[in-house]
C-alpha positions in Angstrom: 60.7 128.6 203.6 62.3 129.0 200.2 64.3 125.9 199.3 67.7 126.4 197.6 69.0 123.9 195.1 72.1 121.8 196.0 74.2 124.0 193.7 72.9 127.2 195.4 73.7 125.7 198.8 77.2 124.9 197.7 77.6 128.5 196.5 76.3 129.7 199.9 78.8 127.5 201.8 81.8 128.4 199.6 81.1 132.2 200.0 80.7 131.8 203.7 84.0 130.0 204.0 85.7 132.7 201.9 84.3 135.6 204.0 85.1 133.8 207.3 88.6 133.0 206.2 89.5 136.4 204.6 87.4 139.1 206.3 87.4 138.4 210.0 91.1 139.4 210.6 91.1 142.6 208.6 87.5 143.9 208.9 88.0 146.2 211.9 91.3 147.6 210.6 89.8 148.4 207.2 86.8 150.1 208.9 89.0 152.2 211.1 91.4 153.2 208.3 88.6 153.8 205.8 90.5 151.9 203.2 90.1 148.7 201.3 92.5 145.8 200.6 92.3 145.2 196.8 93.6 141.7 197.2 90.2 140.7 198.6 88.6 141.9 195.3 91.1 139.8 193.4 90.4 136.7 195.4 86.7 137.2 194.9 87.3 137.4 191.2 89.3 134.1 191.3 86.3 132.5 193.0 84.0 133.7 190.2 81.9 135.9 192.5 81.9 139.0 190.2 78.9 139.5 188.0 77.6 136.0 188.4 74.4 137.0 186.5 76.4 138.1 183.5 76.4 135.7 180.5 79.4 133.3 180.4 80.5 134.6 177.0 81.1 138.0 178.6 83.0 136.6 181.6 80.2 136.0 184.0 78.9 132.7 185.5 75.6 132.8 183.6 73.7 132.3 186.9 70.9 134.4 188.3 70.1 137.2 190.7 69.2 134.6 193.4 72.8 133.4 193.4 74.0 137.0 193.5 71.7 137.7 196.5 73.1 134.7 198.3 76.6 135.9 197.6 75.8 139.4 198.9 74.2 137.9 202.0 77.1 135.7 202.9 79.7 138.4 202.3 77.8 141.0 204.4 77.2 138.4 207.2 80.9 139.0 208.1 81.4 142.6 206.9 79.1 144.8 204.9 81.8 147.3 204.0 84.0 144.7 202.5 81.0 143.1 200.8 80.1 146.4 199.2 83.7 147.1 198.2 83.7 143.8 196.2 80.3 143.8 194.6 80.4 147.5 193.8 83.2 146.8 191.3 80.5 145.4 188.9 77.7 147.7 190.0 76.2 148.7 186.6 76.9 145.5 184.8 73.1 144.8 185.0 72.4 147.9 182.9 75.1 147.0 180.3 73.7 143.5 180.1 70.2 144.9 179.5 70.8 147.6 176.9 74.4 147.6 175.9 75.5 146.9 172.3 77.5 143.8 171.6 80.7 145.8 171.4 80.0 147.5 174.7 79.3 144.1 176.4 82.6 142.7 175.2 84.6 145.8 176.0 83.2 146.5 179.4 81.6 143.4 180.9 84.4 141.0 180.4 87.3 142.8 182.2 85.0 143.7 185.1 83.8 140.1 185.6 87.3 138.8 185.4 88.6 141.2 188.0 90.6 143.3 185.6 88.6 146.5 185.8 86.2 148.2 188.2 83.1 150.3 187.4 80.3 152.3 189.0 77.2 154.3 188.4 77.0 158.1 188.8 73.4 159.3 189.3 73.2 161.4 192.6 74.0 165.1 192.6 74.2 167.6 195.4 70.6 168.8 194.7 69.3 165.6 193.3 69.1 162.4 195.4 65.8 160.7 195.5 64.5 163.1 192.8 66.6 161.6 190.0 64.8 163.7 187.4 66.3 166.9 188.9 69.9 166.1 187.9 71.7 168.9 186.1 74.8 167.3 184.6 74.8 167.9 180.9 76.2 166.1 177.9 76.2 168.2 174.8 76.5 166.6 171.4 79.3 168.1 169.4 79.9 166.3 166.2 80.5 162.6 166.9 81.2 163.3 170.6 79.5 164.2 173.9 81.0 166.9 176.1 80.0 166.3 179.8 79.8 169.0 182.5 78.5 168.8 186.0 78.9 167.4 189.5 77.9 164.1 191.1 78.1 163.1 194.8 77.9 160.0 196.9 79.4 158.0 194.0 80.7 154.6 194.9 84.1 153.9 193.4 84.6 157.5 192.3 88.3 157.1 192.9 88.6 153.3 192.1 86.6 152.9 189.0 88.1 152.5 185.5 84.8 153.8 184.1 81.3 155.0 185.3 77.9 154.9 183.8 76.8 158.5 184.0 73.2 159.9 183.9 73.2 163.2 182.0 70.8 165.6 180.3 71.3 165.2 176.5 67.9 166.4 175.3 67.1 169.6 177.4 64.2 170.6 175.1 62.4 167.3 175.2 58.6 167.8 175.8 58.5 165.1 178.4 60.7 165.7 181.4 61.8 162.1 181.7 62.9 162.0 178.1 65.7 164.6 178.6 68.2 162.1 180.0 70.7 159.6 178.6 73.3 157.2 180.0 76.9 157.5 178.9 79.9 155.3 179.7 82.8 157.6 180.9 86.3 156.3 181.4 87.8 157.9 184.5 91.2 158.6 182.8 89.7 161.1 180.4 90.8 164.8 180.8 88.5 166.8 182.9 87.5 164.0 185.2 88.1 164.7 188.9 87.2 162.7 192.0 87.5 163.5 195.7 87.0 161.0 198.5 84.2 161.5 201.1 85.7 160.8 204.5 84.5 160.1 208.0 81.4 158.2 207.0 79.2 156.4 209.6 78.8 153.3 207.4 80.7 151.0 205.1 83.8 153.1 205.8 86.2 150.9 203.8 84.1 151.4 200.6 85.2 154.2 198.4 82.6 157.0 198.2 83.4 160.3 196.4 82.4 163.5 194.7 82.9 163.7 191.0 83.4 166.7 188.8 83.1 166.6 185.0 84.9 169.5 183.4 84.1 169.3 179.7 84.9 165.6 179.7 84.6 164.3 176.1 83.5 160.8 175.1 82.7 159.4 171.6 79.2 158.7 170.5 79.9 155.0 170.8 79.8 155.5 174.6 76.1 156.2 174.6 74.5 153.3 176.5 71.1 152.5 175.1 69.0 155.1 173.2 69.2 158.9 173.7 66.3 160.1 175.8 65.8 156.8 177.5 68.3 157.3 180.3 65.9 157.9 183.1 63.9 154.7 182.3 67.1 152.7 181.9 68.2 153.8 185.4 64.9 152.8 186.9 65.1 149.3 185.4 68.6 149.0 186.6 67.6 150.0 190.2 64.9 147.4 190.2 67.6 144.8 189.9 70.4 146.4 191.9 68.1 146.9 194.9 68.2 143.1 195.5 71.9 143.6 196.2 71.2 146.0 199.0 68.5 143.6 200.3 71.1 140.9 200.3 73.4 143.1 202.4 70.5 143.7 204.8 69.8 140.0 205.4 73.5 139.2 205.8 74.1 142.1 208.2 71.1 141.1 210.3 72.3 137.5 210.3 75.8 138.5 211.4 74.4 140.7 214.2 72.1 137.9 215.4 74.9 135.4 215.6 77.1 137.9 217.6 74.2 138.4 220.0 73.6 134.7 220.4 77.2 134.0 221.1 77.4 136.8 223.7 74.3 135.8 225.7 75.6 132.2 225.9 78.9 133.4 227.5 77.9 136.4 229.5 76.6 135.8 233.0 74.4 138.0 235.2 73.2 137.0 238.7 75.3 133.9 238.4 73.6 132.4 235.3 74.1 132.9 231.5 72.0 135.6 229.9 70.7 132.9 227.6 68.8 131.4 230.5 66.7 134.5 230.8 63.1 134.3 229.3 63.4 137.9 228.3 66.6 137.3 226.4 65.2 134.1 224.8 62.2 136.1 223.6 64.4 138.8 222.1 66.5 136.2 220.2 63.3 134.5 219.0 62.0 137.8 217.6 65.3 138.7 215.9 65.7 135.3 214.3 62.1 135.4 213.0 62.7 138.8 211.4 65.8 137.6 209.7 64.2 134.5 208.4 61.3 136.5 207.0 63.6 138.9 205.3 65.6 136.0 203.8 62.6 134.3 202.5 61.4 137.5 200.9 64.8 138.1 199.3 65.0 134.6 197.9 61.5 134.6 196.6 61.8 138.0 194.9 65.2 137.2 193.4 63.8 134.0 192.0 60.9 135.8 190.4 63.3 138.2 188.7 65.3 135.3 187.3 62.0 133.9 185.9 61.3 137.3 184.2 58.7 138.4 186.7 59.6 142.1 187.4 57.2 143.0 190.3 58.4 146.5 191.2 56.3 146.6 194.4 57.7 143.3 195.6 61.3 144.4 194.9 60.7 147.6 196.8 59.2 145.7 199.7 62.3 143.4 199.8 64.8 146.2 199.8 62.9 148.3 202.4 62.2 145.3 204.7 65.6 143.8 204.6 67.3 147.1 205.4 64.9 147.9 208.2 65.4 144.4 209.7 69.2 144.9 209.5 68.9 148.1 211.6 66.4 146.5 214.1 68.3 143.3 214.6 71.7 145.0 215.0 70.1 147.5 217.4 68.8 144.6 219.6 72.2 143.0 219.4 73.7 146.1 220.9 71.0 146.1 223.6 71.7 142.5 224.5 75.4 143.3 224.8 74.7 146.0 227.3 77.6 148.4 227.8 79.8 146.2 225.8 77.6 146.8 222.8 79.0 150.3 222.2 82.6 149.1 222.2 83.9 148.5 218.7 85.8 145.5 219.9 82.5 143.6 220.2 81.5 144.4 216.5 77.8 144.8 217.0 78.0 148.6 216.8 79.9 148.1 213.6 77.0 146.0 212.3 74.5 148.7 213.3 76.6 151.4 211.6 76.7 149.5 208.3 73.0 148.6 208.5 71.9 152.2 208.6 73.1 153.1 205.2 71.0 150.3 203.7 67.9 152.3 204.5 69.3 155.2 202.5 71.1 154.1 199.3 69.5 152.4 196.4 66.3 154.2 197.2 65.5 155.5 200.7 62.9 153.5 202.7 60.5 156.4 202.2 60.9 156.1 198.4 60.5 152.3 198.5 57.2 152.7 200.5 56.0 155.3 197.9 56.7 152.8 195.1 54.8 150.1 196.9 51.8 152.3 197.7 51.5 153.6 194.1 51.8 150.2 192.6 49.3 148.6 194.8 46.8 151.5 194.3 47.3 151.7 190.6 48.8 155.2 190.7 
C-alpha cells in the first residue's frame, strides 16, 4: 500500500470535509438541472485546490500531481460531476506550465489558479475523436495574426471558459503528418467564437460540455503556445498528465459507490436479517473493496512517479484505464446490492454508475489506453 505523507493526509481530509459539507445537499439538484453552482468553484479556489501543481509564483500551490490526484479522488467520492466542474476550470494549465512563455504563464496561469478565470482545451471534432491527427480546424498565418476556422465538439467549459487552448492545423504542407499542428490560446470573447451547450448527457450532467465554432477568429502571434508544428506532440504530453485526473475521478467514484453499498447492506433486511450477514454479500463487498484499493495504489504510485520525473506512458495508460473500469464495475455492483432501489435516483448509486461511464471514454477511451500499453510493452 502506498503511504501518504502527513501533509498529504491532511490535504485528503480537508478536501473530504469540503466535499461532504458542500456537495451532498446540492449534488442531485445540480445533476437534474444540468447546471453548476459557481460558488462551489469559488470556495475551491479559496481553499487553494485549483492548479495545485502550478508553481507558487504563478498562483499555484507548488505541489505535485499526487496531491492533485488525491484532490480529484476526494471530490469525486461525493460527486464526480461537481468535481469535474471544479477541476476543469484549470484543465490545460499543465500544458502552459510545460511549454508556455514567461509572459503566457503570468497572464493565464495566475488568474486561473486564483479562481478569477476559467479555461479549457479544445481538441475533439465531429470527425476526429481518438484520431487526434485527423482534426480539420485551421489557423492561417496572416501577418502577425492567426485566423482560426473550424468546429470542435465535446469541449468542456465551451460556454464557461475565458479562454481555450485550441489544437489547429497551421502547417498543412508539412512532410510529416504530425508536424502540421500547433496549439493556440484563444480568448472566448473574440469575434467569431460561438458555443452551444450539449444537453441531456448520461454523465457529469452539471459539467458544461459544448460545441464550438470558430468563424475567422483572430488571435495575435503571441497566443501561439509552444513552437509551430509541435502541437500534436504537446497535446500528447499534456494528456499523459491530465489522464491522472480522470483516474482520480475513477477511484473516488468507485469509493463513493462502495460506501453507499456498504451502508445499504447494513441497514436493509431480507429474510429477517441484514443483507450484510449474507456470505454472498460479504464476498461482493470484499471484491469491490479490493478493486478500489488496487486502483488507488496504482493511482498514487503513478502520480508519484510523474512528480519524480518518471514519465512511464504505459503505466499512466494502465492507471487511467483501470481506475475508470473499476469505477464502472464497483458502481454496477453497488446497484446490484441495492436491488430495485438501485435504479431509483434517490439512492444515488445509479448516479455514480452514470458518472463512472464517461471515465472510460474521455481523456482517451479504454481501447486507446490498451493500445498505448500494448505498443509500449512490445516496443512498437
